[in-house]
Each structure stands twice: as C-alpha cells, then as structure tokens.
N, C-alpha and C positions, 0 to 999 in steps of 0.2 A: 650099423645098418648093413644089411646084406642086399646087394644089387642083384636082382634076378637076371636081367638082361639089359645090355646097352646096345642101342641101334644108332648107327650114324647114317645120315642121309643128307642129300643136298637140300639146302633151304629153299623155301618157297615164299612168295609174297605174303602169305598168311602168317609167316613166322616173324615179320618185321617188328611187331610190338614187343614180343618176348626177347628178340635179339637186342632191341634197344634197351630193355630193362637190364639184361645181363651186362652189356657193355657199359651202360651208364653207372652201374654199381661199382665197376672197376675204375671208371673215369673219375668218379667223385672222390676216390682214394688217391688219385694222381698216378695210377699205375697202368692206365690204358688211355689212349686218345679217345675222346668222345666221338660218336658218330650220330648224326641226325637221322631221323626216320627217313627223310628224303634221300640222304646218301645211302642208307641201307637198302632202300627200294631200288636205287640205281645200280647198286653193286650186289644185289641178292644172288646173282649167279656165281659169285666168288665164295659164298658162305656155305658151310656145312653145320649141321646141328647134331647133338647127341640127345637121345631120348632114353629115359628109363620108364618102363611101364607106360609109354605114351605121353610122358611129361618131358618137355624140353628142359634139360639140365645143363647144357653146355653148347658152346659154339666156337667157331674158328673160321678164318678165311684164308684163301690162297690168292695173293695178288701178284700179277705179272709185273716185274720190274724191268725185264729185258728178255731177249731171246734165250738166254741161258740161266735166268735167275727169277725165282719166285720167292715171295715172303709169306711166312705164316704170321698172321696178325689177328687181333681181336680174339685171342684164344682165352676162353674163360669158362669157369664152372660155377654154378650157383652154390651158395652156402648150403651145407648139409650133404653135398655130394662130392666134395673134394677128398682126395686121397683114396678114391675107389677105382682108379685106373681109367677113368673117363677121358682125362686129358691125353693119355697115351693112345687111346682108341681114336680120338680126334686127329692127333698128329699122324698116326698110321694111315688113316683115311686120306688126309691131306697129302701125305707123301705119295700114296698110290695115285692120287689125282695128278701130281707133278710128273710121276713116271708116265702116266697115260698121255700127258701133253709133251712128253720127251724133253722135259726141262731138267738139265743135269745138276742144278744147285738150288738148295732151299736155304734161306736165311731167316733169322728172326732177331728182333731186339727184345731183350727180356731182363727181368729181375730174377727169374727162376732158372738160373744157369744149370743147377744140378738136375732139374727135370729134363732139360733139353739134352744134357750130356748122357743121361740114362736112355735117351731115345736116339742116340747115335750122332749127335751134333758135337762140334768142337768150338771152343771160344776162338774168335778171330778179331783182328782190329776192325773197327767200324769203317775206317777210311778205305777199305777195299771194296766198298759198296757205293760208288758215286751215283749209281742208279737210284738208290734209296735216298741219298742225301738230296738230290735234285728233284725227286718226285714228292717227297713228304717232309723231310727234315727242315727244309727252308720255311715251312709253315708252322713248325712246332715251337711252343713257347720255351721249351728246354733246349733249343737249337745250340746255344753256346755253352750250355752246362749239362749236357746229356749224361745221365748216370746209368743208362741201360747198357747191357752187355750184348755184343753181337755174337751170334752163333751161326754156324754153317754146317750143312750136311751135303755131301756130294753123292749123287746117285749114279754117276758113270764109273 
C-alpha cells in the first residue's frame, strides 16, 4: 500500500469513538491500557491523530507527569497502516508539542523498544519515573509484574 499523505492534528471531541476503537483493539491484546469514552472525552486535549486521505489511522497522547516530564501513551496504528511511517510522524508531532510546552524529557512504557530507539529514545530503568508510578502504575493490573520497557528522550 502506498500512503499518499499523512496528516497529524490535535484530536477533537468528534474523534472520541474512533480513538476508543483504536485503543480498545490494543487493550484487548493486553498491550495498551484501555480508556473509556468518558476518559477520552476528558483527556481529548492530550491526543493527536494521524489521518491518511481523511481517514483516522493512528493516535497518540502526551500526558504531563511533572514539570519536566511528559509521557507518550496510547500510541497506536490501525491494522493495514502499520509499517508506513505513521507512528514516526505521530511521535515527531508529540515531540514538537513537548518542545512547545518547554518540557525537557519524554518517556514511554513500551513493548516496541526498537521503534522508540529509531526515534531517538534510550532504554532506562522504570524506577527513575516515580511520577509515572504514582500517577498510573498503582492502578495497573500489571503493577507487580510489569513487562513493559521504559524509554526516555531528552529535549534539552
């Protein structure tokens, strides 16, 4: 498949149903935390989406964890559009958002380490992110057996 153009933009409330579907697909496989439509509505200003020819094919969000740290989360691409550089465009868009907010560090918890390394992130110990642990991990069913890998990118 040849992608003519990928456009990334901030999500709007009209995107909630499709965001939910993309995230739910990953959550059902156990590789992303589920998000309810209500949570997506409340956090819509943190989300960006990728469109190909006007069709939403990917999403991601940038969540503030502290004054110097944001997390890329809910990064996903719909089946049929993976491997086309859409994830890279989303990460670039989210990185620019972090720069605009003058946040010097971006982290993620991921199973796709190679993808993040190609995008300038390095593997780091999860324990260096107490902000993440106390904000989200305490609610996760994998809290005591987390198998995700922490990655970090410094912007300063």
